[in-house]
C-alpha positions in Angstrom: 0.0 0.0 0.0 1.4 3.4 -1.0 1.7 6.4 1.3 -1.4 8.2 0.0 -3.5 4.9 0.1 -2.4 4.3 3.7 -3.4 7.9 4.7 -6.7 7.6 2.7 -7.5 4.3 4.4 -6.6 5.8 7.8 -8.8 8.8 7.3 -11.8 6.8 6.2 -14.1 7.8 9.1 -13.2 11.5 8.8 -13.7 11.4 5.1 -17.1 9.6 5.3 -18.5 12.3 7.5 -16.6 15.4 6.2 -16.7 14.6 2.5 -20.3 13.5 2.6 -21.3 16.8 4.1 -19.2 18.6 1.6 -21.0 16.8 -1.2 -24.4 17.7 0.2 -23.2 21.4 0.5 -22.0 21.6 -3.1 -25.2 19.9 -4.4 -27.5 22.2 -2.4 -26.1 25.5 -3.7 -26.0 27.0 -7.1 -24.0 30.1 -6.0 -21.7 31.2 -3.2 -23.8 33.3 -0.9 -23.6 34.0 2.8 -25.6 30.9 3.7 -23.1 28.7 1.7 -20.2 30.1 3.7 -22.1 29.7 7.0 -22.9 26.1 6.2 -19.3 25.4 5.2 -18.1 26.9 8.5 -20.4 24.5 10.4 -19.1 21.5 8.4 -15.5 22.4 9.3 -16.4 22.9 13.0 -18.1 19.4 13.1 -14.9 17.9 11.7 -13.1 19.4 14.8 -11.3 22.0 12.8 -12.4 24.4 15.5 -14.2 27.7 15.4 -11.1 30.0 15.0 -9.6 27.9 12.2 -12.9 27.3 10.4 -13.5 31.1 10.4 -10.0 31.7 9.1 -10.3 29.1 6.3 -13.7 30.3 5.2 -12.6 33.9 5.3 -9.6 33.1 3.1 -11.9 31.1 0.7 -14.3 34.0 0.5 -11.5 36.4 -0.4 -10.1 34.0 -3.0 -13.5 33.4 -4.6 -14.2 37.1 -4.8 -10.7 38.0 -6.2 -10.6 35.2 -8.7 -14.3 35.4 -9.6 -15.1 31.9 -8.5 -18.8 31.4 -8.3 -19.1 27.7 -8.5 -19.4 25.6 -5.3 -17.4 22.8 -6.8 -14.5 25.1 -7.7 -14.8 26.6 -4.2 -14.4 23.1 -2.7 -11.2 22.7 -4.7 -9.9 26.1 -3.6 -10.7 25.2 0.1 -8.4 22.1 -0.2 -5.4 24.4 -1.1 -6.3 26.8 1.8 -6.4 24.0 4.4 -3.1 22.5 3.1 -1.5 26.0 3.3 -2.6 26.3 7.0 -1.1 22.9 7.7 2.2 23.5 5.9 5.4 23.7 8.0 9.1 23.3 7.4 10.0 19.6 7.6 11.5 18.4 10.9 15.3 17.9 10.6 16.5 14.6 12.0 20.1 15.3 13.2 22.8 13.0 14.5 23.2 12.6 17.4 19.8 13.6 18.6 17.7 13.2 21.8 14.0 13.1 21.1 11.7 13.5 24.1 8.3 11.9 23.6 5.7 13.6 25.7 1.9 13.1 26.3 -0.7 12.0 28.8 -1.2 8.3 29.6 -3.5 6.5 27.1 -2.8 8.6 24.0 -0.6 5.9 22.4 2.8 7.2 23.6 4.3 3.8 24.1 3.2 2.5 20.7 4.3 5.7 19.0 7.8 5.3 20.4 8.0 1.8 19.1 6.7 2.7 15.6 9.0 5.7 15.4 12.0 3.6 16.5 11.1 1.1 13.7 10.7 3.8 11.1 14.0 5.5 12.0 15.8 2.1 11.9 14.4 1.4 8.5 15.8 4.8 7.4 19.2 3.6 8.5 19.4 5.4 11.8 20.9 3.7 14.9 18.2 4.1 17.6 18.1 3.5 21.4 14.9 3.8 23.4 15.1 5.2 27.0 12.3 4.3 29.4 12.0 7.6 31.2 8.5 7.1 32.4 9.3 5.4 35.7 6.1 6.3 37.5 3.4 4.5 35.5 3.1 0.8 36.5 4.6 -1.6 33.9 5.5 1.3 31.6 9.0 0.0 31.0 7.7 -3.5 30.4 5.2 -2.3 27.8 7.9 -0.2 26.1 10.3 -3.2 26.1 7.7 -5.2 24.0 7.7 -2.5 21.4 11.5 -2.1 21.5 11.7 -5.9 20.8 9.3 -5.6 17.9 11.3 -2.8 16.4 14.5 -4.7 17.2 16.2 -1.7 18.9 17.9 -1.7 22.4 16.2 -0.2 25.4 17.6 1.4 28.6 15.5 1.1 31.7 15.5 1.2 35.5 13.2 -0.2 38.2 9.8 1.3 38.6 9.9 4.6 40.6 13.5 5.4 39.7 14.6 8.9 39.0 13.8 9.6 35.3 16.9 11.8 34.9 19.1 8.9 36.1 17.6 6.7 33.4 18.2 9.4 30.8 21.8 9.7 32.0 22.3 6.0 31.4 20.5 6.3 28.1 23.0 9.0 27.0 26.0 6.9 28.0 24.6 4.0 26.0 24.0 6.3 23.0 27.5 7.6 23.2 29.0 4.2 23.6 27.1 2.6 20.7 27.3 5.7 18.5 23.5 6.0 18.3 22.0 8.5 15.9 18.7 9.0 17.9 17.9 8.5 21.6 14.1 8.2 22.0 13.1 9.1 25.5 9.7 8.2 27.0 8.6 10.7 29.6 6.0 10.6 32.4 2.4 11.2 31.2 1.0 13.3 33.9 -0.8 16.6 33.7 -2.4 17.0 37.1 0.7 18.8 38.5 2.1 21.1 35.8 4.8 22.5 38.1 6.1 19.0 38.9 6.0 18.0 35.2 7.8 21.2 34.2 10.6 20.6 36.7 10.9 17.0 35.6 11.3 18.0 31.9 13.7 20.7 32.9 15.8 18.2 34.9 15.9 15.8 31.9 16.9 18.7 29.6 19.7 19.8 31.9 21.1 16.2 32.0 21.1 16.1 28.2 22.7 19.6 27.8 25.4 18.7 30.4 26.1 15.1 29.4 25.4 15.2 25.7 26.0 18.8 24.4 26.8 17.6 20.9 23.2 16.2 20.6 20.3 18.1 19.2 17.4 18.1 21.7 13.8 18.0 20.4 10.4 17.2 21.9 7.3 15.8 20.2 3.8 15.7 21.9 1.6 12.7 21.3 -2.1 13.5 20.9 -5.0 11.1 20.5 -7.1 12.2 17.6 -10.2 10.6 18.9 -10.3 13.1 21.8 -10.8 16.0 19.3 -10.8 19.4 21.0 -9.6 17.8 24.3 -6.4 17.0 22.4 -6.1 20.7 21.6 -6.5 21.5 25.2 -3.8 19.1 26.2 -1.5 20.6 23.5 -2.0 24.0 25.0 -1.0 22.9 28.5 2.0 21.0 27.3 3.2 23.8 25.1 3.3 25.9 28.3 5.6 23.5 30.1 7.8 22.2 27.2 9.5 23.5 24.2 7.6 21.4 21.6 8.8 20.8 18.0 5.6 19.2 16.8 2.9 16.7 17.3 2.4 12.9 16.7 -1.3 12.5 16.0 -2.4 8.9 16.9 -5.5 6.8 16.3 -6.6 8.8 13.2 -8.1 5.6 11.8 -10.5 5.4 14.7 -12.1 8.9 14.5 -14.1 11.3 12.3 -12.3 14.2 14.0 -9.3 14.4 11.8 -9.7 18.1 11.4 -8.1 18.5 14.8 -4.7 18.5 13.0 -5.6 21.7 11.3 -6.8 23.3 14.6 -3.6 22.4 16.4 -1.5 23.8 13.6 -3.4 27.1 13.4 -4.2 27.8 17.0 -0.9 26.7 18.6 1.5 27.0 15.7 2.6 23.4 16.2 3.1 21.3 13.1 2.0 17.7 12.9 5.1 15.6 12.3 3.8 12.1 12.3 0.4 10.4 12.1 -0.6 7.0 13.5 -3.0 5.1 11.2 -3.2 1.7 12.7 -1.7 -0.9 15.1 1.1 -2.3 12.9 4.7 -1.4 13.3 4.8 0.4 10.0 1.6 2.4 10.6 3.3 5.6 11.6 3.7 7.9 8.6 5.4 11.3 8.2 2.8 14.0 7.9 2.1 15.3 4.4 -0.4 18.3 4.5 -1.5 18.0 0.9 -2.0 14.2 1.1 -3.8 14.6 4.4 -6.3 17.2 3.0 -6.8 15.2 -0.2 -7.6 12.2 1.9 -10.1 14.2 4.0 -12.0 15.1 0.8 
């Protein structure tokens, strides 16, 4: 299955709802009047694009249709695809070597599986990868991560449950140095109830990386469960306050009709989606392609 086919298949639920409503809209109107734009805004909001982003996209569409004298709803739909792709666009993430990549997110969003899939993807790309089990607070977190490390066939550094996460990261760094790893993938604690504690924990990990591994680039990706829709946006807002995020891993897109949340996160928080999860297999994590994503939505 090609990349677009995989994205198209993964966005089936979003497309069934969103594209069906778009078809009805196009068929219901002969011209582009205020009611057309109001109904279009509602359709975008129902796809979890969010009110601010929906209003932005429809406003840009209105301007484009007026300036280019587009009066046909079908042509307006095609123009909307380009506008949404433009909102989603971002400079590609640079994978450097050596690199420490912190994976952040609340429990239950698919953080563990995302680390395993990302490790597998990086290995297939020829990168030497080590996983570091930095979430020492959640019961059996290291054991679950070990299962995915074994599937991806990459080494994992872990301590006993309840150990100091920074100490695990320290050992991970030493292993990365000794084995000349390209990427050290670090799992972090998935707690949001105490922002101050979470912030200090992330700062402590960052200080260890900066002190012990100054030659490594340090980046952080936030894992968001697409099925939570606007709740995922709320999580992203909180985490962007406590961590210097470089982007989003959007999981479980194949299980939701709320795929528009990717557009809301990009516009409202300025955070690009870097990878999307489209299933349960090891190769089901794909790099995010804005145009392919929007095409698949429609």
